N, C-alpha and C positions, 0 to 999 in steps of 0.2 A: 370893748366889743362882746363879751362874753354875754350884754344884756342885748344886744343888738341881735346876733344869731339867735338867743330863746325865743327872743318877740319874732323873728322875721317865721323860725322854724311853727313855733307856738301857730300863727297869723295861720300862714300855709295850710297846716293840714287839721286843723280847725274847720278852718272854709270847706278844705276841702271835702273833709267828712259831710257835712251836712250837705253841700251842693252832690256829692253822691249818694247818700241815704236818704235824705228827705227830696232834694227837687229832682232827683233820677230815678231814684228807686223807690218813693213813694208819689212823690206828684204825676211822674209822666209813666210809669207801669205800675203800680199799684201791687208793687209786689208783698207787700204785707200791709194791714189792717194792725190800728192802732185805736186808741180811746179818743175822746173827743181835747180831753186835758193834754193829754201827751201831743196828739196834732199839733196842739197852741205853741206847747213848748218846744218844740221842733221848729216850730214856723219861727218862734222869736228868736232861738238857735240859730237860724239859718241868715236871721236880718243882723243880728248883732255881731254873729262871727264874717258874712262879708263886706258888712261896716258899709263903706262907700260903695263898692261895686255890687250891692244887694241887686237880686235878679229877683224878680213876682212869680213868684210856683205858676200861678195858674199862668201866667201868658210862656214860660220857660216848658210848664209840661205840653203844652199843644205843638210850640215849636221841634219840641224834641220828639213827639209823634208826629209828627212831618217828614222827621230824620227819617225816623225808623220806614217810615209809608214810602220815601221817595231816594231810597240812600245814594247816593250820588249819580242820579240824574240831575237835571234841570230845575227842576221845582223839589232839589234839597238843601234848604238853609242856609247848613256851612257845608256844603262838600269842597275839598279845599280841591279838585281837579275842575275849575272853573274859573280860577284867580292866579294870577301873578306871582302875590306872595300871601301870606297870614294875614295882613293888614288887609289886603282887600276884602278878602271872606270874614273877614271879623268886622267890617264895615255893612256891608252886604248882612249878615247877618243879625246886627244891631236894628237897623233898619227895619227888617221883619220882627224883630222881641218888640220894638219901641210900638211898633202898629198894631200888636196884640197890646199890650200892655193899656194905649190908650183907644183902644176897641176901634180906632178908625179902620184897620181892617179885620174882619170878621173872619176865621175861618170853618173849613169846612165840618157839619155837623158829625161829621165822623171823629172829628178829633177834639170832640167837647163829649162824647157819649158816656166816656169811662169819667169817672169822680176825677173832680180838679180840687185841690184844697184851696179854701178863699177865704180870706181876711182879712177884708176891706179896707180899715181904720189901720192895720201895721202896715199895708200895703202903698197907702197913699202919704202915712207917716214918714217909711223908708223910703221911699221913690220921690222924696222931698228934696232938693239940691242943696237947702241950708243942711239939714242932717247929714246930705254926704259929706258938707262942707267940713259939718263938727268932726266926721272919720278921720276926713283928712287932717288937718288940724293936730287932733291928736296923733296920728302917725307921726308925722311929721316932729310934732313935739319929742317924743321918745328918741327920734334920732338928733336933734339939738342937743338933748342931755346928756345920754350915753355914745354916742358916734366919736370914734375915734378920732377919725380926720372927716375931711368931704368924700370921699369918694363911695364911701358905704351910702350916702345918698342917693347912691342911681337905685339901691333896691327902693325906693321908693315909690315908682310908679307901679311896679308889682303890689304892692298894699293897698295903691290907689284902687287900680285894676282888677285885684285878685280873681274874682267869679270870674268875668269875660278870659283871659290871661291860661286859668285853669280849661273853661272849654276847649278856647283857641287850641291850644296844646292836645289835646284829646281830641279835637275834630282832626286837626291838620296832621299830625303823626300817626293815627291811628288808620287814618284811611288814607296814608302813603308809605311809609316803613314798616317794616318787621317780617312779620310769618306771617301765615293764614291754619289755621287744623282746617278751616270747613271751606267748601266753595259758595258762597251765596248769592253768587251775580252781584256783589258790588267790589269795593277799593277795600272793604274794612282787613283791619290787619291786627297780630297782636305786638304791639310796641315794645313792650316792658316783661318781659319773661319771669319777672316777680314782685312786679305790681304792686312797691313799696313804695314809690314816688308820687305818683298817681292814685294809690290805696285802691287798685283794683281796674279801675277806666279805662287803662291804655289794653286793657284784655276785646279792644272791640269787633273784632272776629269771632269771638265766642260770643259776644254778646247779640251779635247780628244775627248768631245763627239761632238763640232760644232766648229771644228778647225780655221772657216774663221769667228767666230763674235767676234767680238773687243773685246764684255764686258765678262772678265771671270765670274763673278758674275752672282749666279744664285737667291740662296733663298734670302729671307728678311735681314737679318742677314749676309751676303758676302757682300763686299766692293772690287770693282777693283777703286783704285785710277788712275790709268792709264786713264781707259776708260772715268773717267769724267775730266781728264786735256784735251783726245782725243775729246770729245763732245764739249768744250770750242771751239778748236782751226777749231772745223769744222763748228763752229755756226760762226765763224770770218771770215774763208775762206781760212785759212791758210793749212787744209788739206780736203778733203771730202773720208767721206767714201765709201766707197764703196758698192749697193745693194746689198743683200743678192740675 
């Protein structure tokens, strides 16, 4: 049981960290700059930690910029206020995301004017179904070897869809439940006051107020763990915060 819990928690938080740190705060918002070498390291780490649920940074960045531009309107790629349940929202989001990955749908130029990280070879490799299947088999083997009983296998779908699951929680809960520090002309909420389980991502109301601010926390009781890791990385020179 200890091995399974450790594996699940490690996978959850490593995947989530690179989701918020690289896909969200870098690819989407360019909250910091970094060297090309470090960018490639973060890019590779995002692929490895997301594994079977890898999200292409270019497509993610474009879609998230649209989310801020059209927050909680019919043009929002993932507002929960136009769907009966979270699964309907996830399918809608997946279709838009896939159209950007394959370039069947080209976004408005205003969403691509700001820098988007691109590593075509890694994206083709990471987005390959055989590679995704390899990760699925690897996750499953951990459970086959270490799970004390069959009930633990119910966690496997979360491993398989880790990135989209985390995104769905943030977009569904962060625009439906919680409190608001600001009036943003949308439904964004702060759903998790302590910011631990989603590493600051559920301070959606704060984030939609100041989309370029790397610190998603505002009140004294709010904590954005990712920002504090970023502060350390900025201090030692791995990244450099952009001036507001």
